[in-house]
DRENNUFI-496819 format. One record per residue (C-alpha): residue in one letter; x, y, z. Coordinates in nm, 4 decimals. Each point is the difference from the previous one (the first is absolute). Layout:
<'A', <X, Y, Z>>,
...
//
This chain:
<'M', <-8.5884, -5.2324, -1.9613>>,
<'A', <0.1830, 0.3113, 0.1154>>,
<'V', <0.0847, 0.0999, -0.3589>>,
<'T', <-0.3631, -0.0482, -0.1044>>,
<'I', <-0.1392, 0.2067, 0.2865>>,
<'F', <0.2397, 0.2903, -0.0437>>,
<'S', <-0.0402, -0.0024, -0.3784>>,
<'I', <-0.3776, 0.0251, 0.0321>>,
<'M', <0.0330, 0.2834, 0.2512>>,
<'I', <0.2413, 0.1949, -0.2226>>,
<'V', <-0.2298, -0.0387, -0.3017>>,
<'L', <-0.2987, 0.1260, 0.2011>>,
<'L', <0.2013, 0.2989, 0.1225>>,
<'L', <0.1100, 0.0846, -0.3546>>,
<'L', <-0.3631, -0.0204, -0.1125>>,
<'G', <-0.0802, 0.2742, 0.2512>>,
<'F', <-0.1836, -0.1916, 0.2714>>,
<'P', <0.0202, 0.1499, 0.3521>>,
<'M', <0.2459, -0.1823, 0.2278>>,
<'M', <-0.2713, -0.1779, 0.1981>>,
<'I', <-0.1032, -0.2030, -0.3078>>,
<'P', <0.3433, -0.1552, -0.0745>>,
<'L', <0.0384, -0.0823, 0.3708>>,
<'I', <-0.3369, -0.1737, 0.0231>>,
<'V', <0.0492, -0.1836, -0.3303>>,
<'G', <0.3536, -0.1010, 0.1034>>,
<'A', <-0.1289, -0.1407, 0.3290>>,
<'F', <-0.2848, -0.1791, -0.1803>>,
<'V', <0.2339, -0.1588, -0.2549>>,
<'G', <0.2333, -0.1025, 0.2814>>,
<'F', <-0.2761, -0.1726, 0.1964>>,
<'F', <-0.1249, -0.1706, -0.3162>>,
<'S', <0.3502, -0.1284, -0.0814>>,
<'L', <0.0805, -0.1128, 0.3546>>,
<'F', <-0.3229, -0.1903, 0.0603>>,
<'G', <-0.0844, -0.1089, -0.3544>>,
<'G', <-0.3337, 0.1784, -0.0097>>,
<'L', <-0.2340, 0.2111, 0.2094>>,
<'S', <-0.0430, -0.2435, 0.2883>>,
<'Q', <0.1987, 0.2236, 0.2379>>,
<'L', <-0.1365, 0.3343, -0.1191>>,
<'E', <-0.1420, 0.0658, 0.3460>>,
<'T', <0.3596, 0.0016, 0.1278>>,
<'M', <0.0733, 0.2928, -0.2299>>,
<'I', <-0.2995, 0.1892, 0.1388>>,
<'Q', <0.1121, -0.0792, 0.3551>>,
<'Q', <0.3477, 0.1364, -0.0713>>,
<'M', <-0.1443, 0.3182, -0.1477>>,
<'M', <-0.2186, 0.0531, 0.3065>>,
<'A', <0.2918, -0.0749, 0.2317>>,
<'G', <0.2012, 0.2679, -0.1764>>,
<'I', <-0.2426, 0.2770, 0.0965>>,
<'R', <-0.0900, -0.1355, 0.3434>>,
<'P', <0.2824, 0.1539, 0.2149>>,
<'A', <-0.1371, 0.2788, 0.2188>>,
<'S', <0.3051, 0.2167, -0.0730>>,
<'L', <-0.1261, 0.0534, -0.3549>>,
<'I', <-0.2837, 0.2125, 0.1390>>,
<'A', <0.2592, 0.2762, 0.0342>>,
<'V', <0.0407, 0.0201, -0.3790>>,
<'P', <-0.3442, 0.1417, -0.0943>>,
<'M', <0.0039, 0.2296, 0.3016>>,
<'F', <0.3351, 0.1547, -0.0901>>,
<'I', <-0.1189, 0.0335, -0.3610>>,
<'F', <-0.3193, 0.1704, 0.1246>>,
<'A', <0.1919, 0.2379, 0.2259>>,
<'A', <0.2403, 0.0876, -0.2848>>,
<'D', <-0.2885, 0.0647, -0.2389>>,
<'I', <-0.1698, 0.2309, 0.2501>>,
<'M', <0.3206, 0.1996, 0.0508>>,
<'T', <0.0691, 0.0206, -0.3738>>,
<'R', <-0.3390, 0.1610, -0.0545>>,
<'G', <0.0471, 0.2344, 0.2972>>,
<'Q', <0.2500, 0.2579, 0.1235>>,
<'S', <0.2556, -0.2211, 0.1749>>,
<'A', <0.2421, -0.0196, -0.2932>>,
<'A', <-0.0043, 0.3750, -0.0669>>,
<'R', <0.0714, 0.0827, 0.3641>>,
<'L', <0.2948, -0.2402, 0.0120>>,
<'I', <0.1409, 0.1542, -0.3181>>,
<'D', <-0.0305, 0.3537, 0.1389>>,
<'M', <0.1798, -0.0962, 0.3202>>,
<'V', <0.2925, -0.1670, -0.1783>>,
<'M', <0.0324, 0.2898, -0.2458>>,
<'A', <0.0140, 0.2507, 0.2845>>,
<'F', <0.3155, -0.1665, 0.1351>>,
<'V', <0.1947, -0.1129, -0.3083>>,
<'G', <-0.1438, 0.1981, -0.2914>>,
<'H', <0.2811, 0.2590, 0.0132>>,
<'L', <0.2814, -0.2581, -0.0295>>,
<'K', <0.1686, -0.0889, -0.3287>>,
<'G', <-0.2275, -0.2685, -0.1397>>,
<'G', <-0.2385, 0.0811, 0.2840>>,
<'L', <-0.3172, -0.0534, -0.2022>>,
<'A', <0.1211, -0.3444, -0.1103>>,
<'I', <0.1039, -0.0830, 0.3568>>,
<'A', <-0.3417, 0.1158, 0.1191>>,
<'T', <-0.1669, -0.2225, -0.2581>>,
<'A', <0.1995, -0.3053, 0.1127>>,
<'S', <-0.0658, 0.0829, 0.3666>>,
<'A', <-0.3719, 0.0524, -0.0594>>,
<'C', <-0.0203, -0.3336, -0.1842>>,
<'T', <0.1704, -0.1685, 0.2955>>,
<'M', <-0.2274, 0.1683, 0.2548>>,
<'F', <-0.3145, -0.0782, -0.1943>>,
<'G', <0.1220, -0.3566, -0.0426>>,
<'A', <0.0292, -0.0152, 0.3789>>,
<'V', <-0.3631, 0.1046, 0.0100>>,
<'S', <-0.1485, -0.2035, -0.2827>>,
<'G', <0.2224, -0.3032, -0.0652>>,
<'S', <-0.0938, 0.0220, -0.3683>>,
<'T', <0.2353, 0.0961, -0.2824>>,
<'Q', <-0.2831, 0.0716, -0.2417>>,
<'A', <-0.1729, 0.2320, 0.2483>>,
<'T', <0.3322, 0.1784, 0.0586>>,
<'V', <0.0587, 0.0549, -0.3727>>,
<'V', <-0.3438, 0.1588, -0.0322>>,
<'A', <-0.0063, 0.1985, 0.3255>>,
<'I', <0.3553, 0.1403, -0.0118>>,
<'G', <0.0921, -0.0182, -0.3675>>,
<'S', <-0.3099, 0.1740, -0.1363>>,
<'P', <0.0462, 0.3336, 0.1840>>,
<'L', <0.3826, 0.0056, 0.0049>>,
<'R', <0.0803, -0.0928, -0.3603>>,
<'P', <-0.1278, 0.3326, -0.1466>>,
<'R', <0.1820, 0.1868, 0.2740>>,
<'M', <0.3285, -0.1785, -0.0773>>,
<'Q', <-0.0423, 0.0608, -0.3732>>,
<'K', <-0.0468, 0.3709, 0.0659>>,
<'A', <0.3147, 0.0013, 0.2155>>,
<'G', <0.2101, -0.1339, -0.2886>>,
<'Y', <0.0306, -0.3748, 0.0652>>,
<'G', <-0.0048, -0.2333, -0.3005>>,
<'D', <-0.3202, -0.1998, -0.0313>>,
<'S', <0.1813, -0.3334, -0.0281>>,
<'F', <0.1767, 0.0731, 0.3310>>,
<'I', <-0.3299, 0.1053, 0.1609>>,
<'L', <-0.1859, -0.3111, -0.1095>>,
<'A', <0.2847, -0.2324, 0.1048>>,
<'L', <0.0274, 0.1723, 0.3393>>,
<'I', <-0.3727, -0.0267, 0.0698>>,
<'V', <-0.0216, -0.3654, -0.1065>>,
<'N', <0.3071, -0.1128, 0.1942>>,
<'A', <-0.0581, 0.2136, 0.3106>>,
<'S', <-0.3569, -0.1304, 0.0154>>,
<'D', <0.1403, -0.3515, 0.0180>>,
<'I', <0.1477, 0.0847, 0.3412>>,
<'A', <-0.3607, -0.0594, 0.1121>>,
<'F', <0.0757, -0.3720, -0.0418>>,
<'L', <0.2528, 0.0273, 0.2836>>,
<'I', <-0.1373, 0.2666, 0.2354>>,
<'P', <-0.2841, -0.1376, 0.2152>>,
<'P', <-0.2766, -0.0704, -0.0699>>,
<'S', <0.1108, -0.2047, -0.3007>>,
<'I', <-0.2591, -0.2108, -0.1778>>,
<'G', <0.2810, -0.2062, -0.1538>>,
<'M', <0.1357, -0.0786, 0.3473>>,
<'I', <-0.3457, -0.1045, 0.1179>>,
<'I', <-0.0283, -0.2476, -0.2880>>,
<'Y', <0.3521, -0.1315, 0.0651>>,
<'G', <-0.0710, -0.0330, 0.3735>>,
<'V', <-0.3151, -0.2002, -0.0673>>,
<'V', <0.1623, -0.2293, -0.2585>>,
<'S', <0.3174, -0.0624, 0.2028>>,
<'N', <-0.1611, 0.0101, 0.3469>>,
<'T', <0.2348, 0.2821, 0.1048>>,
<'S', <-0.0822, 0.2707, 0.2545>>,
<'I', <-0.1509, 0.2941, -0.1900>>,
<'A', <0.0817, 0.2357, 0.2874>>,
<'E', <0.3697, -0.0908, -0.0236>>,
<'L', <-0.0050, 0.0354, -0.3777>>,
<'F', <-0.1505, 0.3466, 0.0297>>,
<'I', <0.2682, 0.1379, 0.2283>>,
<'A', <0.2816, -0.1742, -0.1912>>,
<'G', <-0.1011, 0.1850, -0.3168>>,
<'I', <0.0542, 0.3456, 0.1508>>,
<'G', <0.3828, -0.0007, -0.0143>>,
<'P', <0.0347, -0.0975, -0.3694>>,
<'G', <-0.2846, 0.2368, -0.0920>>,
<'L', <0.1694, 0.2989, 0.1631>>,
<'L', <0.3364, -0.0948, -0.1533>>,
<'I', <-0.1571, -0.0010, -0.3468>>,
<'L', <-0.1588, 0.3409, 0.0687>>,
<'L', <0.3405, 0.1384, 0.1022>>,
<'L', <0.1711, -0.1308, -0.3147>>,
<'F', <-0.2821, 0.1259, -0.2243>>,
<'S', <0.0351, 0.3430, 0.1644>>,
<'I', <0.3758, 0.0048, -0.0666>>,
<'Y', <-0.0592, -0.0904, -0.3642>>,
<'A', <-0.2680, 0.2715, -0.0261>>,
<'Y', <0.2482, 0.2552, 0.1354>>,
<'I', <0.2661, -0.1080, -0.2524>>,
<'Y', <-0.2503, 0.0057, -0.2872>>,
<'A', <-0.1296, 0.3481, 0.0901>>,
<'K', <0.3530, 0.1379, 0.0329>>,
<'R', <0.1123, -0.1529, -0.3298>>,
<'M', <-0.3105, 0.1232, -0.1856>>,
<'G', <0.0045, 0.3434, 0.1603>>,
<'V', <-0.3505, -0.0304, 0.1472>>,
<'P', <-0.0763, 0.3163, 0.2028>>,
<'V', <-0.0907, -0.0242, 0.3670>>,
<'E', <-0.3280, 0.1206, 0.1463>>,
<'E', <-0.0405, 0.2774, 0.2522>>,
<'K', <0.0823, -0.1023, 0.3552>>,
<'S', <-0.2991, -0.0279, 0.2313>>,
<'S', <-0.0026, 0.1933, 0.3254>>,
<'W', <-0.0217, -0.1857, 0.3285>>,
<'K', <-0.3513, 0.1368, 0.0375>>,
<'E', <-0.0982, -0.1609, -0.3329>>,
<'R', <0.1693, -0.3244, 0.1018>>,
<'F', <-0.1870, -0.0045, 0.3288>>,
<'R', <-0.3285, 0.0635, -0.1812>>,
<'A', <0.0643, -0.2778, -0.2515>>,
<'T', <0.1027, -0.2435, 0.2748>>,
<'R', <-0.3096, 0.0796, 0.2039>>,
<'A', <-0.2192, -0.0613, -0.3077>>,
<'A', <0.1705, -0.3368, -0.0558>>,
<'L', <-0.0333, -0.1215, 0.3586>>,
<'W', <-0.3267, -0.1786, -0.0727>>,
<'P', <0.1374, -0.2069, -0.2928>>,
<'L', <0.3166, -0.0718, 0.2002>>,
<'G', <-0.2212, -0.1789, 0.2475>>,
<'F', <-0.0179, -0.3001, -0.2350>>,
<'P', <0.3570, -0.1273, 0.0539>>,
<'V', <-0.0432, 0.0694, 0.3714>>,
<'I', <-0.3071, -0.2241, 0.0032>>,
<'I', <0.1648, -0.2725, -0.2084>>,
<'I', <0.3499, -0.0101, 0.1462>>,
<'G', <-0.0772, 0.1228, 0.3500>>,
<'G', <-0.3118, -0.2144, 0.0314>>,
<'I', <0.1666, -0.3208, -0.1182>>,
<'Y', <0.3262, 0.0323, 0.1925>>,
<'G', <-0.1685, 0.1466, 0.3035>>,
<'G', <-0.2024, -0.3204, 0.0269>>,
<'I', <-0.3309, 0.1803, -0.0570>>,
<'F', <-0.0837, -0.1411, -0.3453>>,
<'S', <0.0773, -0.2982, -0.2121>>,
<'P', <0.0815, 0.0957, -0.3611>>,
<'T', <-0.3557, -0.0887, -0.1003>>,
<'E', <-0.1490, 0.2097, 0.2793>>,
<'A', <0.2323, 0.2867, -0.0968>>,
<'A', <-0.1416, -0.0172, -0.3535>>,
<'A', <-0.3538, 0.0296, 0.1374>>,
<'A', <0.1052, 0.2937, 0.2174>>,
<'C', <0.1506, 0.1687, -0.3088>>,
<'V', <-0.3303, -0.0270, -0.1865>>,
<'L', <-0.1877, 0.1569, 0.2905>>,
<'Y', <0.2627, 0.2742, 0.0325>>,
<'A', <-0.0092, 0.0707, -0.3757>>,
<'L', <-0.3797, 0.0294, 0.0080>>,
<'I', <0.0088, 0.2351, 0.2984>>,
<'L', <0.2702, 0.2083, -0.1678>>,
<'E', <-0.1446, 0.0393, -0.3493>>,
<'V', <-0.3713, -0.0019, 0.0858>>,
<'I', <-0.0174, 0.1886, 0.3310>>,
<'V', <0.3235, 0.1984, 0.0443>>,
<'F', <0.0880, 0.1000, -0.3589>>,
<'R', <-0.3548, -0.0480, -0.1343>>,
<'E', <0.1411, -0.1102, -0.3331>>,
<'L', <-0.2226, -0.3066, -0.0419>>,
<'D', <-0.3762, -0.0347, 0.0413>>,
<'L', <-0.1932, -0.3253, 0.0377>>,
<'R', <-0.0208, -0.0463, -0.3766>>,
<'G', <0.3773, 0.0440, -0.0223>>,
<'V', <0.0516, -0.2615, 0.2715>>,
<'Y', <-0.2330, -0.2378, -0.1846>>,
<'N', <0.1862, 0.0449, -0.3288>>,
<'T', <0.3307, -0.0497, 0.1788>>,
<'A', <-0.1258, -0.3181, 0.1651>>,
<'K', <-0.1250, -0.1307, -0.3349>>,
<'S', <0.3387, 0.0662, -0.1604>>,
<'T', <0.1742, -0.1755, 0.2893>>,
<'G', <-0.2344, -0.2963, -0.0341>>,
<'L', <0.0889, -0.0449, -0.3674>>,
<'I', <0.3746, 0.0185, 0.0686>>,
<'T', <-0.0322, -0.2367, 0.2972>>,
<'G', <-0.1931, -0.2488, -0.2105>>,
<'V', <0.2821, -0.0127, -0.2537>>,
<'V', <0.2652, -0.0332, 0.2728>>,
<'F', <-0.1811, -0.2851, 0.1755>>,
<'I', <-0.0647, -0.1878, -0.3245>>,
<'L', <0.3735, 0.0249, -0.0688>>,
<'V', <0.0791, -0.1244, 0.3509>>,
<'A', <-0.2414, -0.2932, -0.0315>>,
<'A', <0.1229, -0.0981, -0.3466>>,
<'G', <0.3608, 0.0395, 0.1117>>,
<'A', <-0.0584, -0.2294, 0.2985>>,
<'A', <-0.1411, -0.2743, -0.2225>>,
<'F', <0.2799, 0.0410, -0.2537>>,
<'S', <0.2651, -0.0096, 0.2742>>,
<'W', <-0.1502, -0.3222, 0.1345>>,
<'V', <0.0148, -0.1588, -0.3445>>,
<'I', <0.3649, 0.0840, -0.0646>>,
<'S', <0.0946, -0.1038, 0.3544>>,
<'F', <-0.1881, -0.3329, -0.0263>>,
<'A', <0.1684, -0.0687, -0.3345>>,
<'Q', <0.3401, 0.0859, 0.1575>>,
<'I', <0.0721, 0.2496, -0.2767>>,
<'P', <0.1826, 0.2401, 0.2394>>,
<'Q', <0.2410, -0.2725, 0.1083>>,
<'A', <0.0825, -0.0774, -0.3625>>,
<'I', <0.0562, 0.3672, -0.0878>>,
<'L', <0.2113, 0.0807, 0.3062>>,
<'S', <0.2131, -0.3104, -0.0258>>,
<'G', <0.0689, 0.0970, -0.3605>>,
<'V', <0.1622, 0.3271, 0.1097>>,
<'G', <0.1871, -0.1681, 0.2858>>,
<'I', <-0.1605, 0.2078, 0.2743>>,
<'D', <0.0250, -0.2905, 0.2448>>,
<'Q', <0.3772, 0.0481, 0.0116>>,
<'M', <-0.0127, 0.3757, 0.0541>>,
<'G', <0.0403, 0.1900, 0.3238>>,
<'Q', <-0.2285, 0.2725, 0.1313>>,
<'I', <0.1416, 0.2769, -0.2198>>,
<'G', <-0.0239, -0.2145, -0.3126>>,
<'V', <-0.3617, -0.0908, 0.0783>>,
<'L', <-0.0889, 0.3664, 0.0545>>,
<'F', <0.1531, 0.0918, -0.3368>>,
<'V', <-0.1985, -0.2735, -0.1775>>,
<'I', <-0.3213, 0.1127, 0.1737>>,
<'S', <0.0711, 0.3624, -0.0933>>,
<'I', <0.0595, -0.0811, -0.3661>>,
<'A', <-0.3116, -0.2207, -0.0216>>,
<'F', <-0.2323, 0.2610, 0.1502>>,
<'F', <0.1574, 0.2878, -0.1918>>,
<'I', <-0.0485, -0.1764, -0.3342>>,
<'G', <-0.3458, -0.1271, 0.0952>>,
<'C', <-0.1345, 0.3454, 0.0852>>,
<'M', <0.1335, 0.1416, -0.3269>>,
<'F', <-0.2706, -0.2066, -0.1707>>,
<'V', <-0.2725, -0.0903, 0.2509>>,
<'D', <-0.2033, 0.1687, 0.2751>>,
<'P', <0.1950, 0.0093, 0.3315>>,
<'I', <-0.2693, -0.1808, 0.2002>>,
<'V', <0.0022, -0.2880, -0.2476>>,
<'V', <0.3796, -0.0265, 0.0133>>,
<'I', <-0.0065, -0.0111, 0.3810>>,
<'L', <-0.2716, -0.2640, -0.0010>>,
<'I', <0.1829, -0.2236, -0.2470>>,
<'L', <0.3657, 0.0384, 0.0968>>,
<'V', <-0.0100, 0.0209, 0.3803>>,
<'P', <-0.1164, -0.3640, 0.0424>>,
<'I', <0.2702, -0.1077, -0.2474>>,
<'F', <0.2828, 0.1553, 0.2027>>,
<'A', <-0.1435, -0.0681, 0.3479>>,
<'P', <0.1687, -0.3425, 0.0477>>,
<'V', <0.3410, 0.1388, -0.1000>>,
<'V', <-0.0401, 0.3015, 0.2296>>,
<'D', <-0.0682, -0.2358, 0.2905>>,
<'Q', <0.2841, -0.2305, -0.1021>>,
<'V', <0.2718, 0.2691, 0.0070>>,
<'G', <-0.1421, 0.1664, 0.3134>>,
<'L', <-0.0871, 0.3401, -0.1459>>,
<'D', <-0.2082, 0.2420, 0.2066>>,
<'P', <-0.3429, 0.0033, -0.1734>>,
<'V', <-0.0392, 0.3694, 0.0847>>,
<'L', <0.3231, 0.0834, -0.1835>>,
<'V', <-0.1129, -0.2141, -0.2933>>,
<'G', <-0.3334, 0.1830, 0.0008>>,
<'V', <0.1688, 0.3410, -0.0176>>,
<'V', <0.2342, -0.1175, -0.2790>>,
<'I', <-0.2973, -0.1366, -0.1944>>,
<'T', <-0.2056, 0.3149, 0.0569>>,
<'L', <0.2862, 0.2164, -0.1250>>,
<'Q', <0.0380, -0.2134, -0.3131>>,
<'V', <-0.3739, 0.0219, -0.0558>>,
<'A', <0.0261, 0.3782, 0.0225>>,
<'I', <0.2890, 0.0115, -0.2488>>,
<'G', <-0.1605, -0.2411, -0.2450>>,
<'S', <-0.3292, 0.1911, 0.0111>>,
<'A', <0.1763, 0.3097, -0.1369>>,
<'T', <0.2278, -0.1810, -0.2455>>,
<'P', <-0.0630, -0.0513, -0.3745>>,
<'P', <-0.1385, -0.1749, -0.1879>>,
<'F', <-0.3221, -0.0644, 0.1933>>,
<'G', <0.0438, 0.1413, 0.3517>>,
<'C', <-0.3548, 0.0711, 0.1155>>,
<'D', <0.0757, 0.3482, 0.1380>>,
<'I', <0.1271, 0.1085, -0.3406>>,
<'F', <-0.3444, -0.0613, -0.1437>>,
<'T', <-0.1625, 0.1741, 0.2965>>,
<'A', <0.2090, 0.3083, -0.0839>>,
<'I', <-0.0907, -0.0293, -0.3690>>,
<'A', <-0.3698, -0.0051, 0.0903>>,
<'V', <0.0187, 0.2799, 0.2586>>,
<'F', <0.2264, 0.2419, -0.1891>>,
<'K', <-0.1012, -0.1009, -0.3547>>,
<'R', <0.3587, -0.0156, -0.1219>>,
<'P', <0.1533, -0.2528, -0.2443>>,
<'Y', <0.1773, -0.3090, 0.1263>>,
<'M', <0.3509, 0.1007, -0.1098>>,
<'E', <-0.0268, 0.3393, 0.1687>>,
<'V', <-0.1025, -0.1589, 0.3292>>,
<'I', <0.2890, -0.2479, 0.0062>>,
<'R', <0.2734, 0.2274, -0.1419>>,
<'G', <0.1030, 0.1406, 0.3376>>,
<'T', <-0.0232, -0.3209, 0.2026>>,
<'P', <0.3565, -0.1474, -0.0304>>,
<'P', <0.1656, 0.2177, 0.2723>>,
<'F', <-0.2788, -0.0791, 0.2457>>,
<'I', <0.0180, -0.3717, -0.0778>>,
<'V', <0.3774, 0.0081, 0.0572>>,
<'I', <-0.0586, 0.1634, 0.3405>>,
<'L', <-0.2624, -0.2590, 0.0915>>,
<'L', <0.2208, -0.2897, -0.1091>>,
<'G', <0.2843, 0.1482, 0.2054>>,
<'V', <-0.2240, 0.0042, 0.3083>>,
<'S', <-0.0964, -0.3615, -0.0763>>,
<'V', <0.3641, -0.1107, 0.0021>>,
<'A', <0.0680, 0.2004, 0.3172>>,
<'L', <-0.2987, -0.1640, 0.1688>>,
<'I', <0.1316, -0.3469, -0.0811>>,
<'F', <0.3464, 0.0702, 0.1387>>,
<'F', <-0.1153, 0.2243, 0.2861>>,
<'P', <-0.3338, -0.1434, 0.1199>>,
<'Q', <-0.0044, 0.2287, 0.3039>>,
<'I', <-0.1201, 0.2770, -0.2329>>,
<'A', <-0.3351, -0.1763, 0.0311>>,
<'L', <0.0345, -0.1974, 0.3216>>,
<'F', <0.1392, 0.2700, 0.2302>>,
<'L', <-0.3373, 0.1630, 0.0691>>,
<'R', <-0.1700, -0.3420, 0.0119>>,
<'D', <0.2420, -0.1177, 0.2656>>,
<'L', <-0.0544, 0.3182, 0.2005>>,
<'A', <-0.3770, -0.0343, -0.0144>>,
<'F', <-0.0153, -0.3729, 0.0718>>,
<'A', <0.2050, -0.1487, 0.2797>>,
<'D', <-0.0724, -0.3510, -0.1301>>,
<'P', <-0.0109, 0.0213, -0.3820>>,
<'V', <-0.1771, -0.2715, -0.1907>>,
<'N', <0.2446, -0.2162, -0.1968>>,
//
């Protein structure tokens, strides 16, 4: 049955159907095979509805809405100006500023696609003019934008938290350490690249200009304060923080900056509604598909085949990392999380792994796979946004992927990279 289901799904993907169709068809075929007909079809519908029922999922459309509002407004530009004022004069400063701005906007939006558009669109021409190679620019933007998967709010972490019943608040704070480490390593590589290629530095900003740029960016910097401060100060739940972000984004772009009018807000809401519809269909279909493969005990057969039952914690983490990395090279990250997390959940419990650490490891692999050929989804986002050919977009990615894989290995052997801040914030962490 497993071979039949996966074969049908692969054929549908190769024929060009969107991912939701293979998932729904795979679940349907699974139910038909398990129950010998359509007598239990209502169970499939119940599983789909159960998949989108958790209240935590409400945070997803609200973070998407807030990110869309900020992308259409001034928030991104003000963050860029502030970062450039402080690091633009360093060797590789423009590249470092680009990586830093992607990280900061990711901490505001939680969306890699929004970060590619909001930060990459204005900074790519500027980097080209400064003398950076376009393949380096595109690879930097794509990979630095993926830090948004780790820096809160992370939509991937929300989905993982819902599927695995793990604290989203703990996941958020645990992602900060690895995210900042990746930013540091990207910045070092940018410095080396600029020095090797002889890229000139920009004029150093005065402290007066830095103060002006920082003051202009204070409003957008309020987003991480709301999210992180609100959640860990006990004021908001993650879902309530998402709602507060939407309100703050509306106040900022409509009233303070006056960048959006009511028609602009309507168009933004309509765009968010379409994206949310796709996300929730994926979540519902993924829930039904996960139930089918769990009921048929397919995960147990697969995992026993690789001998994961005899592995320790480090071995299990390596297997999880490889599975998610390969999965996201071909399939949308949300789908991979929905399918693979239930498969590995029993093993994670069996070896006593911290689910928060597992969530950060998975989120990092999702980020890497999303920017890795052949079919990483962020590669195609960059192709669409920058209108550049596939090979040009992926040419500069290997050094960044090596850095990300290095952080992955470090995270497995030194879990406190992720758990240190979590343990500080929570006296009684959830295990």
